[in-house]
C-alpha positions in Angstrom: 20.2 3.9 13.7 18.4 2.5 16.7 15.9 -0.3 16.2 13.2 1.4 18.3 13.4 4.6 16.2 13.1 2.6 13.0 10.1 0.7 14.4 8.4 3.9 15.5 8.9 5.5 12.1 7.6 2.4 10.4 4.5 2.4 12.6 4.0 6.1 11.6 4.7 5.6 7.9 2.0 2.9 7.4 -1.0 4.9 8.5 0.4 8.2 7.1 0.6 6.6 3.6 -3.1 5.9 3.7 -4.3 9.4 4.4 -3.4 12.8 2.7 -0.7 14.0 5.2 2.6 13.2 3.4 4.2 10.1 4.9 7.6 11.2 3.6 7.4 14.5 5.3 6.5 12.9 8.6 9.3 10.4 8.4 11.7 13.2 7.7 10.4 15.7 10.2 9.7 13.6 13.3 13.3 12.6 13.7 14.4 16.2 13.2 12.0 17.5 15.8 13.0 14.8 18.3 16.8 15.1 17.5 17.1 11.4 16.4 20.2 10.4 14.5 20.8 13.8 13.1 24.3 12.8 11.9 23.1 9.8 9.8 21.1 11.2 6.8 22.2 8.2 4.6 20.6 5.8 7.0 17.4 7.8 7.0 17.3 7.7 3.2 17.7 3.9 3.2 15.0 3.6 5.8 12.6 5.7 3.8 13.0 3.5 0.7 12.4 0.4 2.8 9.4 1.9 4.6 7.8 2.6 1.2 8.6 -1.0 0.1 7.0 -2.4 3.2 4.0 -0.2 2.9 3.7 -0.9 -0.8 3.6 -4.7 -0.3 0.9 -4.2 2.4 -1.1 -1.9 0.3 -1.0 -4.4 -2.6 -2.6 -7.0 -0.2 -5.1 -4.6 1.3 -6.2 -3.3 -2.1 -5.9 -6.6 -4.0 -9.6 -6.8 -4.9 -9.6 -3.2 -6.2 -6.4 -3.8 -8.2 -7.9 -6.9 -9.9 -11.1 -5.1 -10.7 -9.1 -2.3 -12.3 -7.0 -4.7 -14.3 -10.1 -6.4 -15.7 -11.6 -3.0 -16.6 -8.6 -2.0 -18.7 -9.3 -0.7 -22.2 -7.7 1.8 -24.6 -8.8 4.9 -22.7 -7.9 3.3 -19.4 -4.4 2.4 -20.6 -3.9 6.0 -21.8 -5.0 7.2 -18.3 -2.4 5.0 -16.6 0.4 5.8 -19.0 0.0 9.5 -18.5 -0.5 9.3 -14.8 2.7 7.2 -14.5 4.8 8.7 -17.2 4.5 12.4 -16.2 5.7 12.1 -12.6 8.3 9.5 -13.6 9.9 11.8 -16.2 9.7 14.8 -13.9 11.1 12.8 -11.0 14.1 11.5 -12.9 14.9 15.0 -14.2 14.6 16.8 -10.9 15.5 14.2 -8.3 18.8 15.7 -7.3 17.5 19.3 -7.2 14.5 18.2 -5.0 16.8 16.3 -2.6 19.4 19.0 -2.4 17.3 22.2 -2.3 13.9 21.1 -1.2 14.7 18.5 1.4 15.1 21.0 4.3 12.7 21.0 7.3 11.4 24.4 6.4 10.7 23.4 2.8 8.8 20.3 4.1 6.8 22.6 6.3 5.9 24.9 3.4 4.8 21.9 1.4 2.6 20.6 4.2 0.9 24.0 4.5 0.3 24.3 0.8 -1.1 20.8 0.7 -3.4 21.6 3.6 -4.8 24.6 1.7 -5.3 22.5 -1.4 -7.2 19.8 0.6 -9.5 22.3 2.3 -10.3 24.1 -1.0 -11.0 20.8 -2.8 -13.1 19.4 0.0 -15.3 22.5 0.0 -16.5 21.7 -3.5 -19.9 20.2 -3.9 -20.0 16.4 -4.3 -19.6 15.4 -7.9 -21.4 12.7 -9.8 -18.6 11.1 -11.9 -17.4 7.6 -11.3 -13.8 6.3 -11.4 -14.5 4.1 -14.4 -15.3 7.2 -16.5 -11.7 8.5 -16.1 -9.9 9.0 -19.4 -6.7 10.5 -20.9 -7.4 14.1 -19.7 -7.8 12.8 -16.1 -4.6 10.9 -16.5 -2.8 14.1 -17.7 -4.1 16.1 -14.7 -3.5 13.3 -12.2 0.0 12.8 -13.6 0.6 16.5 -13.2 -0.6 16.4 -9.6 1.7 13.5 -8.8 4.6 15.4 -10.4 3.8 18.4 -8.2 3.8 16.0 -5.2 7.5 15.5 -5.7 7.8 18.7 -3.7 8.4 17.5 -0.1 5.3 17.8 2.1 2.7 18.2 -0.7 1.7 14.4 -0.6 0.9 12.3 -3.6 -2.3 11.1 -2.0 -3.4 14.6 -1.1 -2.7 16.0 -4.5 -4.5 13.3 -6.5 -7.5 13.4 -4.1 -7.8 17.2 -4.5 -7.6 17.3 -8.3 -10.0 14.4 -8.6 -12.5 16.4 -6.6 -11.9 19.4 -8.9 -12.6 17.0 -11.8 -16.1 16.2 -10.4 -15.5 13.0 -8.5 -17.1 12.6 -5.0 -14.9 11.6 -2.1 -15.2 7.8 -2.5 -14.6 7.8 -6.3 -11.8 10.3 -5.9 -10.2 8.0 -3.4 -10.5 4.9 -5.7 -9.0 6.9 -8.6 -6.2 8.3 -6.4 -5.1 4.8 -5.4 -5.4 3.5 -9.0 -3.0 6.0 -10.4 -0.7 6.3 -7.3 0.1 2.7 -6.7 2.1 2.2 -10.0 4.1 5.4 -9.2 4.8 4.1 -5.7 5.9 0.7 -7.1 8.1 2.3 -9.8 9.8 4.8 -7.4 10.4 2.2 -4.8 11.8 -0.3 -7.4 14.2 2.4 -8.8 15.5 3.4 -5.3 15.6 -0.2 -4.2 17.9 -1.1 -7.1 20.2 1.7 -6.0 20.1 0.4 -2.5 21.1 -3.1 -3.7 24.0 -1.7 -5.7 25.2 0.3 -2.6 24.0 -1.8 0.4 23.9 -0.4 3.9 26.4 -1.6 6.5 25.5 -4.7 8.5 25.2 -2.6 11.6 22.1 -0.9 10.1 20.5 -4.1 8.7 18.6 -5.0 11.9 17.0 -1.5 12.3 16.1 -1.3 8.6 14.5 -4.7 8.6 12.5 -3.9 11.8 11.3 -0.6 10.3 10.2 -2.3 7.1 8.2 -5.0 8.9 6.6 -2.3 11.2 5.5 -0.3 8.2 3.9 -3.3 6.5 2.1 -4.3 9.7 1.0 -0.8 10.5 -0.4 -0.4 7.0 -2.5 -3.5 7.3 -3.7 -2.5 10.8 -4.6 1.0 9.7 -6.6 -0.2 6.6 -9.9 1.2 8.0 -8.4 4.7 7.4 -9.0 4.1 3.7 -12.8 4.2 4.3 -12.5 7.2 6.5 -11.0 9.2 3.6 -13.8 8.1 1.4 -16.7 9.0 3.7 -15.6 11.9 5.9 -14.4 15.5 5.4 -10.7 16.1 5.0 -10.2 19.0 7.3 -8.7 16.9 10.1 -5.9 15.9 7.8 -5.4 19.5 6.8 -5.3 20.5 10.5 -2.7 17.9 11.3 -0.5 19.0 8.5 -0.7 22.6 9.7 0.1 21.6 13.2 3.2 19.8 12.1 4.2 22.6 9.8 3.8 25.1 12.7 5.9 22.9 15.0 8.7 22.7 12.4 8.6 26.5 11.8 9.0 27.1 15.5 11.8 24.6 15.6 13.6 26.2 12.8 13.3 29.6 14.5 14.5 28.3 17.8 17.5 26.6 16.3 18.4 29.7 14.3 18.3 31.8 17.4 20.5 29.2 19.2 23.0 29.1 16.4 23.2 32.9 16.3 23.7 33.0 20.1 26.4 30.3 19.9 28.1 32.4 17.1 28.0 35.6 19.1 29.3 34.1 22.3 31.8 31.7 20.6 30.2 28.5 21.9 30.8 25.2 20.2 28.1 22.7 21.1 30.2 19.6 20.3 33.0 21.0 22.4 30.7 21.7 25.3 29.3 18.2 25.2 32.8 16.7 25.3 33.9 19.1 28.1 36.4 20.9 25.8 36.5 24.6 25.0 36.8 25.7 21.4 40.0 27.5 20.4 38.2 30.8 19.9 36.4 30.6 23.2 36.0 33.8 25.1 34.0 34.0 28.3 31.1 36.4 28.0 31.2 39.5 30.1 29.1 39.5 33.3 
């Protein structure tokens, strides 16, 4: 993994985590679209864990006042809210982690998740502004927000986007929906990053990758702090630009999938081997095409 690629992905991940566009989908799809390190999926997984760690630390700093206020406001109904909002996605994530990674980790699946999430954002933002406040949230909200975070395990859907959308459906205006979204999402982010981080410690990456992984983590933290004003934009402005960006990326991926499928079919028909062509060798089954 190249250091500059890790830094660029970190700089992308920080701002993408603050808005409802699915940071994980962007980190997975941008290298795919640009043909970066296509033969090193293990390194990308390690980088994704560390990018979330860097972003999580930076978010804890940016939202420290909100986190302290939420801690002071804890009471029985509030504890139930957090237990449900954290417990449901944790249980679903542990049960389906391998299935999600193996069957829903493809570029096309990410593109479908991006498109579905865009539609959800547009539909929720078209609702009239509600009058509820985040401090009113109770166990039923926790159940619904937990379900939204579990649904966001599908690549491309976005935890931030799903929780914002269901909070609007529950009658919260944009600013209160944003506050509630972060309140329930941060514990899930910390829990998921801690679990994957423990696995990373148990099976550490090779030393050759350490420099790039460290650079990406630092870039993600710095970019998160630098992009903090985006938090206020989500609270005060319509969400259609985020939906539009998601649809553009999904469209680019769909075109890329189609183009590569056509290229693979062409190579199969004409007996071409891309690796052999790059090395100057001809594959054993090579037959020149007729003029």
